[in-house]
PDB file with SEQRES, HELIX, SHEET and CRYST1 records, atoms N, CA, C and O in Angstrom:
SEQRES   1 A   74  MET ASP TRP TRP GLN LYS ALA ALA ASP GLN GLY ASP THR          
SEQRES   2 A   74  PHE ALA GLN SER SER LEU ALA GLY MET TYR LEU ASP GLY          
SEQRES   3 A   74  ASN GLY VAL GLU LYS SER LEU ILE GLN ALA TYR LYS TRP          
SEQRES   4 A   74  THR VAL LEU ALA GLU PRO ARG GLN PRO GLY GLN PRO VAL          
SEQRES   5 A   74  ARG TRP ASN TRP PHE SER VAL ARG ARG ILE ALA LYS MET          
SEQRES   6 A   74  MET LYS PRO ALA GLU LEU ALA LYS ALA                          
HELIX    1 AA1 ASP A    2  ASP A    9  1                                   8    
HELIX    2 AA2 THR A   13  ASP A   25  1                                  13    
HELIX    3 AA3 LEU A   33  ALA A   43  1                                  11    
HELIX    4 AA4 GLU A   44  ARG A   46  5                                   3    
HELIX    5 AA5 VAL A   52  MET A   65  1                                  14    
HELIX    6 AA6 PRO A   68  LYS A   73  1                                   6    
CRYST1    1.000    1.000    1.000  90.00  90.00  90.00 P 1           1          
ATOM      1  N   MET A   1      81.501  98.705 102.297  1.00  0.00           N  
ATOM      2  CA  MET A   1      82.919  98.306 102.433  1.00  0.00           C  
ATOM      3  C   MET A   1      83.624  99.144 103.496  1.00  0.00           C  
ATOM      4  O   MET A   1      84.407  98.617 104.286  1.00  0.00           O  
ATOM      5  N   ASP A   2      83.354 100.422 103.516  1.00  0.00           N  
ATOM      6  CA  ASP A   2      84.019 101.291 104.501  1.00  0.00           C  
ATOM      7  C   ASP A   2      83.743 100.868 105.934  1.00  0.00           C  
ATOM      8  O   ASP A   2      84.645 100.859 106.772  1.00  0.00           O  
ATOM      9  N   TRP A   3      82.452 100.507 106.222  1.00  0.00           N  
ATOM     10  CA  TRP A   3      82.117 100.080 107.551  1.00  0.00           C  
ATOM     11  C   TRP A   3      82.849  98.807 107.908  1.00  0.00           C  
ATOM     12  O   TRP A   3      83.418  98.706 108.995  1.00  0.00           O  
ATOM     13  N   TRP A   4      82.847  97.829 107.012  1.00  0.00           N  
ATOM     14  CA  TRP A   4      83.560  96.561 107.266  1.00  0.00           C  
ATOM     15  C   TRP A   4      85.033  96.811 107.540  1.00  0.00           C  
ATOM     16  O   TRP A   4      85.611  96.239 108.465  1.00  0.00           O  
ATOM     17  N   GLN A   5      85.633  97.670 106.728  1.00  0.00           N  
ATOM     18  CA  GLN A   5      87.064  97.956 106.898  1.00  0.00           C  
ATOM     19  C   GLN A   5      87.345  98.599 108.260  1.00  0.00           C  
ATOM     20  O   GLN A   5      88.260  98.193 108.977  1.00  0.00           O  
ATOM     21  N   LYS A   6      86.543  99.603 108.597  1.00  0.00           N  
ATOM     22  CA  LYS A   6      86.727 100.290 109.902  1.00  0.00           C  
ATOM     23  C   LYS A   6      86.554  99.325 111.076  1.00  0.00           C  
ATOM     24  O   LYS A   6      87.331  99.354 112.030  1.00  0.00           O  
ATOM     25  N   ALA A   7      85.550  98.486 111.001  1.00  0.00           N  
ATOM     26  CA  ALA A   7      85.291  97.549 112.087  1.00  0.00           C  
ATOM     27  C   ALA A   7      86.428  96.499 112.163  1.00  0.00           C  
ATOM     28  O   ALA A   7      86.876  96.141 113.252  1.00  0.00           O  
ATOM     29  N   ALA A   8      86.876  96.023 111.010  1.00  0.00           N  
ATOM     30  CA  ALA A   8      87.944  95.026 110.969  1.00  0.00           C  
ATOM     31  C   ALA A   8      89.235  95.636 111.517  1.00  0.00           C  
ATOM     32  O   ALA A   8      89.963  94.979 112.261  1.00  0.00           O  
ATOM     33  N   ASP A   9      89.515  96.866 111.160  1.00  0.00           N  
ATOM     34  CA  ASP A   9      90.723  97.545 111.654  1.00  0.00           C  
ATOM     35  C   ASP A   9      90.690  97.687 113.189  1.00  0.00           C  
ATOM     36  O   ASP A   9      91.732  97.745 113.843  1.00  0.00           O  
ATOM     37  N   GLN A  10      89.493  97.739 113.733  1.00  0.00           N  
ATOM     38  CA  GLN A  10      89.363  97.866 115.190  1.00  0.00           C  
ATOM     39  C   GLN A  10      89.286  96.535 115.883  1.00  0.00           C  
ATOM     40  O   GLN A  10      89.040  96.480 117.088  1.00  0.00           O  
ATOM     41  N   GLY A  11      89.492  95.453 115.149  1.00  0.00           N  
ATOM     42  CA  GLY A  11      89.591  94.103 115.729  1.00  0.00           C  
ATOM     43  C   GLY A  11      88.277  93.334 115.759  1.00  0.00           C  
ATOM     44  O   GLY A  11      88.208  92.295 116.415  1.00  0.00           O  
ATOM     45  N   ASP A  12      87.261  93.786 115.097  1.00  0.00           N  
ATOM     46  CA  ASP A  12      85.994  93.047 115.055  1.00  0.00           C  
ATOM     47  C   ASP A  12      86.151  91.795 114.224  1.00  0.00           C  
ATOM     48  O   ASP A  12      86.352  91.876 113.012  1.00  0.00           O  
ATOM     49  N   THR A  13      86.061  90.629 114.861  1.00  0.00           N  
ATOM     50  CA  THR A  13      86.356  89.367 114.151  1.00  0.00           C  
ATOM     51  C   THR A  13      85.325  89.063 113.081  1.00  0.00           C  
ATOM     52  O   THR A  13      85.660  88.483 112.048  1.00  0.00           O  
ATOM     53  N   PHE A  14      84.062  89.449 113.311  1.00  0.00           N  
ATOM     54  CA  PHE A  14      83.043  89.211 112.281  1.00  0.00           C  
ATOM     55  C   PHE A  14      83.357  90.002 111.041  1.00  0.00           C  
ATOM     56  O   PHE A  14      83.245  89.498 109.923  1.00  0.00           O  
ATOM     57  N   ALA A  15      83.754  91.256 111.240  1.00  0.00           N  
ATOM     58  CA  ALA A  15      84.101  92.121 110.092  1.00  0.00           C  
ATOM     59  C   ALA A  15      85.385  91.568 109.419  1.00  0.00           C  
ATOM     60  O   ALA A  15      85.478  91.574 108.191  1.00  0.00           O  
ATOM     61  N   GLN A  16      86.333  91.111 110.176  1.00  0.00           N  
ATOM     62  CA  GLN A  16      87.570  90.555 109.610  1.00  0.00           C  
ATOM     63  C   GLN A  16      87.233  89.324 108.737  1.00  0.00           C  
ATOM     64  O   GLN A  16      87.731  89.181 107.620  1.00  0.00           O  
ATOM     65  N   SER A  17      86.391  88.463 109.272  1.00  0.00           N  
ATOM     66  CA  SER A  17      86.005  87.272 108.496  1.00  0.00           C  
ATOM     67  C   SER A  17      85.195  87.661 107.236  1.00  0.00           C  
ATOM     68  O   SER A  17      85.351  87.083 106.160  1.00  0.00           O  
ATOM     69  N   SER A  18      84.355  88.633 107.423  1.00  0.00           N  
ATOM     70  CA  SER A  18      83.563  89.084 106.258  1.00  0.00           C  
ATOM     71  C   SER A  18      84.447  89.679 105.180  1.00  0.00           C  
ATOM     72  O   SER A  18      84.265  89.401 103.994  1.00  0.00           O  
ATOM     73  N   LEU A  19      85.415  90.506 105.595  1.00  0.00           N  
ATOM     74  CA  LEU A  19      86.353  91.067 104.620  1.00  0.00           C  
ATOM     75  C   LEU A  19      87.140  89.959 103.915  1.00  0.00           C  
ATOM     76  O   LEU A  19      87.371  90.023 102.707  1.00  0.00           O  
ATOM     77  N   ALA A  20      87.541  88.962 104.670  1.00  0.00           N  
ATOM     78  CA  ALA A  20      88.256  87.830 104.061  1.00  0.00           C  
ATOM     79  C   ALA A  20      87.438  87.204 102.948  1.00  0.00           C  
ATOM     80  O   ALA A  20      87.961  86.932 101.868  1.00  0.00           O  
ATOM     81  N   GLY A  21      86.165  86.975 103.203  1.00  0.00           N  
ATOM     82  CA  GLY A  21      85.292  86.400 102.196  1.00  0.00           C  
ATOM     83  C   GLY A  21      85.103  87.325 100.993  1.00  0.00           C  
ATOM     84  O   GLY A  21      85.056  86.863  99.853  1.00  0.00           O  
ATOM     85  N   MET A  22      84.996  88.619 101.246  1.00  0.00           N  
ATOM     86  CA  MET A  22      84.811  89.559 100.164  1.00  0.00           C  
ATOM     87  C   MET A  22      86.044  89.596  99.254  1.00  0.00           C  
ATOM     88  O   MET A  22      85.918  89.646  98.031  1.00  0.00           O  
ATOM     89  N   TYR A  23      87.220  89.572  99.853  1.00  0.00           N  
ATOM     90  CA  TYR A  23      88.467  89.568  99.064  1.00  0.00           C  
ATOM     91  C   TYR A  23      88.663  88.211  98.349  1.00  0.00           C  
ATOM     92  O   TYR A  23      89.187  88.168  97.236  1.00  0.00           O  
ATOM     93  N   LEU A  24      88.258  87.153  98.967  1.00  0.00           N  
ATOM     94  CA  LEU A  24      88.398  85.831  98.371  1.00  0.00           C  
ATOM     95  C   LEU A  24      87.555  85.715  97.120  1.00  0.00           C  
ATOM     96  O   LEU A  24      87.997  85.168  96.110  1.00  0.00           O  
ATOM     97  N   ASP A  25      86.320  86.240  97.190  1.00  0.00           N  
ATOM     98  CA  ASP A  25      85.366  86.136  96.071  1.00  0.00           C  
ATOM     99  C   ASP A  25      85.388  87.333  95.138  1.00  0.00           C  
ATOM    100  O   ASP A  25      84.849  87.265  94.033  1.00  0.00           O  
ATOM    101  N   GLY A  26      86.021  88.460  95.577  1.00  0.00           N  
ATOM    102  CA  GLY A  26      85.964  89.667  94.773  1.00  0.00           C  
ATOM    103  C   GLY A  26      84.605  90.309  94.845  1.00  0.00           C  
ATOM    104  O   GLY A  26      84.153  90.902  93.866  1.00  0.00           O  
ATOM    105  N   ASN A  27      83.952  90.211  95.950  1.00  0.00           N  
ATOM    106  CA  ASN A  27      82.616  90.694  96.162  1.00  0.00           C  
ATOM    107  C   ASN A  27      82.655  92.135  96.723  1.00  0.00           C  
ATOM    108  O   ASN A  27      82.806  92.320  97.931  1.00  0.00           O  
ATOM    109  N   GLY A  28      82.523  93.129  95.867  1.00  0.00           N  
ATOM    110  CA  GLY A  28      82.548  94.504  96.288  1.00  0.00           C  
ATOM    111  C   GLY A  28      83.945  95.094  96.372  1.00  0.00           C  
ATOM    112  O   GLY A  28      84.098  96.296  96.592  1.00  0.00           O  
ATOM    113  N   VAL A  29      84.944  94.280  96.203  1.00  0.00           N  
ATOM    114  CA  VAL A  29      86.357  94.682  96.218  1.00  0.00           C  
ATOM    115  C   VAL A  29      87.116  93.909  95.134  1.00  0.00           C  
ATOM    116  O   VAL A  29      86.626  92.903  94.619  1.00  0.00           O  
ATOM    117  N   GLU A  30      88.285  94.378  94.803  1.00  0.00           N  
ATOM    118  CA  GLU A  30      89.105  93.629  93.849  1.00  0.00           C  
ATOM    119  C   GLU A  30      89.571  92.345  94.527  1.00  0.00           C  
ATOM    120  O   GLU A  30      90.056  92.362  95.658  1.00  0.00           O  
ATOM    121  N   LYS A  31      89.416  91.239  93.813  1.00  0.00           N  
ATOM    122  CA  LYS A  31      89.792  89.941  94.372  1.00  0.00           C  
ATOM    123  C   LYS A  31      91.284  89.966  94.753  1.00  0.00           C  
ATOM    124  O   LYS A  31      92.128  90.387  93.962  1.00  0.00           O  
ATOM    125  N   SER A  32      91.592  89.504  95.983  1.00  0.00           N  
ATOM    126  CA  SER A  32      92.964  89.462  96.464  1.00  0.00           C  
ATOM    127  C   SER A  32      93.134  88.332  97.437  1.00  0.00           C  
ATOM    128  O   SER A  32      92.596  88.369  98.544  1.00  0.00           O  
ATOM    129  N   LEU A  33      93.896  87.303  97.024  1.00  0.00           N  
ATOM    130  CA  LEU A  33      94.170  86.195  97.927  1.00  0.00           C  
ATOM    131  C   LEU A  33      95.001  86.663  99.103  1.00  0.00           C  
ATOM    132  O   LEU A  33      94.852  86.152 100.213  1.00  0.00           O  
ATOM    133  N   ILE A  34      95.886  87.644  98.867  1.00  0.00           N  
ATOM    134  CA  ILE A  34      96.730  88.166  99.939  1.00  0.00           C  
ATOM    135  C   ILE A  34      95.864  88.769 101.035  1.00  0.00           C  
ATOM    136  O   ILE A  34      96.072  88.467 102.210  1.00  0.00           O  
ATOM    137  N   GLN A  35      94.890  89.619 100.680  1.00  0.00           N  
ATOM    138  CA  GLN A  35      93.993  90.248 101.651  1.00  0.00           C  
ATOM    139  C   GLN A  35      93.091  89.218 102.293  1.00  0.00           C  
ATOM    140  O   GLN A  35      92.845  89.281 103.498  1.00  0.00           O  
ATOM    141  N   ALA A  36      92.592  88.273 101.518  1.00  0.00           N  
ATOM    142  CA  ALA A  36      91.745  87.203 102.075  1.00  0.00           C  
ATOM    143  C   ALA A  36      92.518  86.437 103.157  1.00  0.00           C  
ATOM    144  O   ALA A  36      91.990  86.166 104.236  1.00  0.00           O  
ATOM    145  N   TYR A  37      93.757  86.097 102.856  1.00  0.00           N  
ATOM    146  CA  TYR A  37      94.594  85.335 103.792  1.00  0.00           C  
ATOM    147  C   TYR A  37      94.825  86.194 105.042  1.00  0.00           C  
ATOM    148  O   TYR A  37      94.664  85.730 106.171  1.00  0.00           O  
ATOM    149  N   LYS A  38      95.198  87.428 104.816  1.00  0.00           N  
ATOM    150  CA  LYS A  38      95.491  88.334 105.952  1.00  0.00           C  
ATOM    151  C   LYS A  38      94.315  88.438 106.907  1.00  0.00           C  
ATOM    152  O   LYS A  38      94.483  88.265 108.114  1.00  0.00           O  
ATOM    153  N   TRP A  39      93.142  88.713 106.392  1.00  0.00           N  
ATOM    154  CA  TRP A  39      91.990  88.936 107.256  1.00  0.00           C  
ATOM    155  C   TRP A  39      91.518  87.617 107.899  1.00  0.00           C  
ATOM    156  O   TRP A  39      90.981  87.628 109.006  1.00  0.00           O  
ATOM    157  N   THR A  40      91.712  86.519 107.226  1.00  0.00           N  
ATOM    158  CA  THR A  40      91.339  85.210 107.816  1.00  0.00           C  
ATOM    159  C   THR A  40      92.282  84.929 109.015  1.00  0.00           C  
ATOM    160  O   THR A  40      91.830  84.507 110.080  1.00  0.00           O  
ATOM    161  N   VAL A  41      93.558  85.165 108.828  1.00  0.00           N  
ATOM    162  CA  VAL A  41      94.542  84.937 109.925  1.00  0.00           C  
ATOM    163  C   VAL A  41      94.217  85.886 111.080  1.00  0.00           C  
ATOM    164  O   VAL A  41      94.202  85.452 112.231  1.00  0.00           O  
ATOM    165  N   LEU A  42      93.963  87.140 110.814  1.00  0.00           N  
ATOM    166  CA  LEU A  42      93.697  88.084 111.888  1.00  0.00           C  
ATOM    167  C   LEU A  42      92.416  87.753 112.660  1.00  0.00           C  
ATOM    168  O   LEU A  42      92.331  88.021 113.859  1.00  0.00           O  
ATOM    169  N   ALA A  43      91.422  87.174 111.981  1.00  0.00           N  
ATOM    170  CA  ALA A  43      90.164  86.846 112.654  1.00  0.00           C  
ATOM    171  C   ALA A  43      90.313  85.604 113.532  1.00  0.00           C  
ATOM    172  O   ALA A  43      89.522  85.422 114.457  1.00  0.00           O  
ATOM    173  N   GLU A  44      91.262  84.778 113.284  1.00  0.00           N  
ATOM    174  CA  GLU A  44      91.393  83.472 113.961  1.00  0.00           C  
ATOM    175  C   GLU A  44      91.418  83.514 115.456  1.00  0.00           C  
ATOM    176  O   GLU A  44      90.594  82.834 116.068  1.00  0.00           O  
ATOM    177  N   PRO A  45      92.288  84.249 116.102  1.00  0.00           N  
ATOM    178  CA  PRO A  45      92.440  84.077 117.566  1.00  0.00           C  
ATOM    179  C   PRO A  45      91.183  84.398 118.362  1.00  0.00           C  
ATOM    180  O   PRO A  45      91.038  83.938 119.495  1.00  0.00           O  
ATOM    181  N   ARG A  46      90.279  85.172 117.793  1.00  0.00           N  
ATOM    182  CA  ARG A  46      89.130  85.622 118.597  1.00  0.00           C  
ATOM    183  C   ARG A  46      87.788  85.321 117.945  1.00  0.00           C  
ATOM    184  O   ARG A  46      86.774  85.909 118.321  1.00  0.00           O  
ATOM    185  N   GLN A  47      87.769  84.418 116.981  1.00  0.00           N  
ATOM    186  CA  GLN A  47      86.518  84.140 116.261  1.00  0.00           C  
ATOM    187  C   GLN A  47      85.454  83.572 117.213  1.00  0.00           C  
ATOM    188  O   GLN A  47      85.542  82.406 117.598  1.00  0.00           O  
ATOM    189  N   PRO A  48      84.466  84.364 117.593  1.00  0.00           N  
ATOM    190  CA  PRO A  48      83.464  83.889 118.583  1.00  0.00           C  
ATOM    191  C   PRO A  48      82.561  82.814 118.005  1.00  0.00           C  
ATOM    192  O   PRO A  48      82.081  82.923 116.876  1.00  0.00           O  
ATOM    193  N   GLY A  49      82.343  81.787 118.786  1.00  0.00           N  
ATOM    194  CA  GLY A  49      81.369  80.774 118.411  1.00  0.00           C  
ATOM    195  C   GLY A  49      81.874  79.784 117.368  1.00  0.00           C  
ATOM    196  O   GLY A  49      81.109  78.913 116.955  1.00  0.00           O  
ATOM    197  N   GLN A  50      83.103  79.875 116.931  1.00  0.00           N  
ATOM    198  CA  GLN A  50      83.641  78.970 115.958  1.00  0.00           C  
ATOM    199  C   GLN A  50      84.827  78.209 116.551  1.00  0.00           C  
ATOM    200  O   GLN A  50      85.661  78.799 117.237  1.00  0.00           O  
ATOM    201  N   PRO A  51      84.904  76.925 116.293  1.00  0.00           N  
ATOM    202  CA  PRO A  51      86.080  76.179 116.739  1.00  0.00           C  
ATOM    203  C   PRO A  51      87.326  76.705 116.055  1.00  0.00           C  
ATOM    204  O   PRO A  51      87.259  77.160 114.913  1.00  0.00           O  
ATOM    205  N   VAL A  52      88.457  76.652 116.733  1.00  0.00           N  
ATOM    206  CA  VAL A  52      89.688  77.155 116.172  1.00  0.00           C  
ATOM    207  C   VAL A  52      89.996  76.516 114.863  1.00  0.00           C  
ATOM    208  O   VAL A  52      90.468  77.191 113.948  1.00  0.00           O  
ATOM    209  N   ARG A  53      89.747  75.221 114.729  1.00  0.00           N  
ATOM    210  CA  ARG A  53      90.053  74.493 113.529  1.00  0.00           C  
ATOM    211  C   ARG A  53      89.316  75.000 112.288  1.00  0.00           C  
ATOM    212  O   ARG A  53      89.809  74.849 111.170  1.00  0.00           O  
ATOM    213  N   TRP A  54      88.133  75.604 112.479  1.00  0.00           N  
ATOM    214  CA  TRP A  54      87.343  76.081 111.364  1.00  0.00           C  
ATOM    215  C   TRP A  54      88.135  77.145 110.585  1.00  0.00           C  
ATOM    216  O   TRP A  54      88.261  77.051 109.364  1.00  0.00           O  
ATOM    217  N   ASN A  55      88.662  78.141 111.280  1.00  0.00           N  
ATOM    218  CA  ASN A  55      89.382  79.202 110.589  1.00  0.00           C  
ATOM    219  C   ASN A  55      90.682  78.723 110.006  1.00  0.00           C  
ATOM    220  O   ASN A  55      91.058  79.143 108.912  1.00  0.00           O  
ATOM    221  N   TRP A  56      91.378  77.857 110.702  1.00  0.00           N  
ATOM    222  CA  TRP A  56      92.671  77.383 110.165  1.00  0.00           C  
ATOM    223  C   TRP A  56      92.497  76.521 108.950  1.00  0.00           C  
ATOM    224  O   TRP A  56      93.393  76.442 108.109  1.00  0.00           O  
ATOM    225  N   PHE A  57      91.337  75.859 108.837  1.00  0.00           N  
ATOM    226  CA  PHE A  57      91.038  75.166 107.596  1.00  0.00           C  
ATOM    227  C   PHE A  57      90.939  76.163 106.445  1.00  0.00           C  
ATOM    228  O   PHE A  57      91.428  75.912 105.344  1.00  0.00           O  
ATOM    229  N   SER A  58      90.292  77.303 106.724  1.00  0.00           N  
ATOM    230  CA  SER A  58      90.182  78.364 105.699  1.00  0.00           C  
ATOM    231  C   SER A  58      91.528  78.933 105.351  1.00  0.00           C  
ATOM    232  O   SER A  58      91.800  79.191 104.178  1.00  0.00           O  
ATOM    233  N   VAL A  59      92.375  79.137 106.327  1.00  0.00           N  
ATOM    234  CA  VAL A  59      93.719  79.652 106.104  1.00  0.00           C  
ATOM    235  C   VAL A  59      94.505  78.699 105.186  1.00  0.00           C  
ATOM    236  O   VAL A  59      95.133  79.136 104.222  1.00  0.00           O  
ATOM    237  N   ARG A  60      94.463  77.444 105.485  1.00  0.00           N  
ATOM    238  CA  ARG A  60      95.167  76.431 104.662  1.00  0.00           C  
ATOM    239  C   ARG A  60      94.615  76.412 103.240  1.00  0.00           C  
ATOM    240  O   ARG A  60      95.371  76.319 102.272  1.00  0.00           O  
ATOM    241  N   ARG A  61      93.274  76.501 103.122  1.00  0.00           N  
ATOM    242  CA  ARG A  61      92.646  76.458 101.827  1.00  0.00           C  
ATOM    243  C   ARG A  61      93.081  77.625 100.967  1.00  0.00           C  
ATOM    244  O   ARG A  61      93.385  77.453  99.787  1.00  0.00           O  
ATOM    245  N   ILE A  62      93.113  78.813 101.551  1.00  0.00           N  
ATOM    246  CA  ILE A  62      93.525  80.005 100.822  1.00  0.00           C  
ATOM    247  C   ILE A  62      95.010  79.913 100.471  1.00  0.00           C  
ATOM    248  O   ILE A  62      95.404  80.236  99.350  1.00  0.00           O  
ATOM    249  N   ALA A  63      95.832  79.475 101.423  1.00  0.00           N  
ATOM    250  CA  ALA A  63      97.266  79.363 101.186  1.00  0.00           C  
ATOM    251  C   ALA A  63      97.573  78.441 100.009  1.00  0.00           C  
ATOM    252  O   ALA A  63      98.516  78.694  99.259  1.00  0.00           O  
ATOM    253  N   LYS A  64      96.791  77.375  99.836  1.00  0.00           N  
ATOM    254  CA  LYS A  64      97.005  76.453  98.732  1.00  0.00           C  
ATOM    255  C   LYS A  64      96.736  77.103  97.358  1.00  0.00           C  
ATOM    256  O   LYS A  64      97.263  76.662  96.337  1.00  0.00           O  
ATOM    257  N   MET A  65      95.927  78.129  97.361  1.00  0.00           N  
ATOM    258  CA  MET A  65      95.588  78.837  96.121  1.00  0.00           C  
ATOM    259  C   MET A  65      96.660  79.879  95.752  1.00  0.00           C  
ATOM    260  O   MET A  65      96.699  80.369  94.623  1.00  0.00           O  
ATOM    261  N   MET A  66      97.515  80.203  96.712  1.00  0.00           N  
ATOM    262  CA  MET A  66      98.458  81.315  96.532  1.00  0.00           C  
ATOM    263  C   MET A  66      99.786  80.857  95.984  1.00  0.00           C  
ATOM    264  O   MET A  66     100.205  79.722  96.211  1.00  0.00           O  
ATOM    265  N   LYS A  67     100.454  81.744  95.257  1.00  0.00           N  
ATOM    266  CA  LYS A  67     101.815  81.516  94.815  1.00  0.00           C  
ATOM    267  C   LYS A  67     102.730  81.793  96.006  1.00  0.00           C  
ATOM    268  O   LYS A  67     102.369  82.548  96.908  1.00  0.00           O  
ATOM    269  N   PRO A  68     103.944  81.164  96.005  1.00  0.00           N  
ATOM    270  CA  PRO A  68     104.854  81.384  97.131  1.00  0.00           C  
ATOM    271  C   PRO A  68     105.134  82.881  97.413  1.00  0.00           C  
ATOM    272  O   PRO A  68     105.224  83.290  98.570  1.00  0.00           O  
ATOM    273  N   ALA A  69     105.267  83.678  96.354  1.00  0.00           N  
ATOM    274  CA  ALA A  69     105.565  85.129  96.560  1.00  0.00           C  
ATOM    275  C   ALA A  69     104.349  85.811  97.222  1.00  0.00           C  
ATOM    276  O   ALA A  69     104.524  86.694  98.061  1.00  0.00           O  
ATOM    277  N   GLU A  70     103.139  85.413  96.854  1.00  0.00           N  
ATOM    278  CA  GLU A  70     101.958  86.027  97.472  1.00  0.00           C  
ATOM    279  C   GLU A  70     101.870  85.652  98.939  1.00  0.00           C  
ATOM    280  O   GLU A  70     101.532  86.482  99.784  1.00  0.00           O  
ATOM    281  N   LEU A  71     102.176  84.398  99.236  1.00  0.00           N  
ATOM    282  CA  LEU A  71     102.137  83.927 100.616  1.00  0.00           C  
ATOM    283  C   LEU A  71     103.162  84.645 101.471  1.00  0.00           C  
ATOM    284  O   LEU A  71     102.882  85.013 102.612  1.00  0.00           O  
ATOM    285  N   ALA A  72     104.324  84.839 100.932  1.00  0.00           N  
ATOM    286  CA  ALA A  72     105.369  85.591 101.634  1.00  0.00           C  
ATOM    287  C   ALA A  72     104.954  87.046 101.906  1.00  0.00           C  
ATOM    288  O   ALA A  72     105.242  87.600 102.966  1.00  0.00           O  
ATOM    289  N   LYS A  73     104.284  87.635 100.942  1.00  0.00           N  
ATOM    290  CA  LYS A  73     103.809  89.041 101.080  1.00  0.00           C  
ATOM    291  C   LYS A  73     102.708  89.133 102.138  1.00  0.00           C  
ATOM    292  O   LYS A  73     102.624  90.114 102.878  1.00  0.00           O  
ATOM    293  N   ALA A  74     101.891  88.130 102.197  1.00  0.00           N  
ATOM    294  CA  ALA A  74     100.774  88.119 103.168  1.00  0.00           C  
ATOM    295  C   ALA A  74     101.293  88.050 104.582  1.00  0.00           C  
ATOM    296  O   ALA A  74     100.507  88.033 105.529  1.00  0.00           O  
TER     297      ALA A  74                                                      
END                                                                             
């Protein structure tokens, strides 16, 4: 987890996407829709090899699972 976090903090889009999935599923971290949403949004502009629409589909899917207060906090 520490490596993923450090790489994500430095702008690595693969690490950001991976962290989003970890937070979404609670895999190795406490499940957090807020963190999943955050890292998915941050990975979007530079996601190599993926069409832009792929990540925005994920953002919308996560947003639909969130309460309005969680979405505002994200």
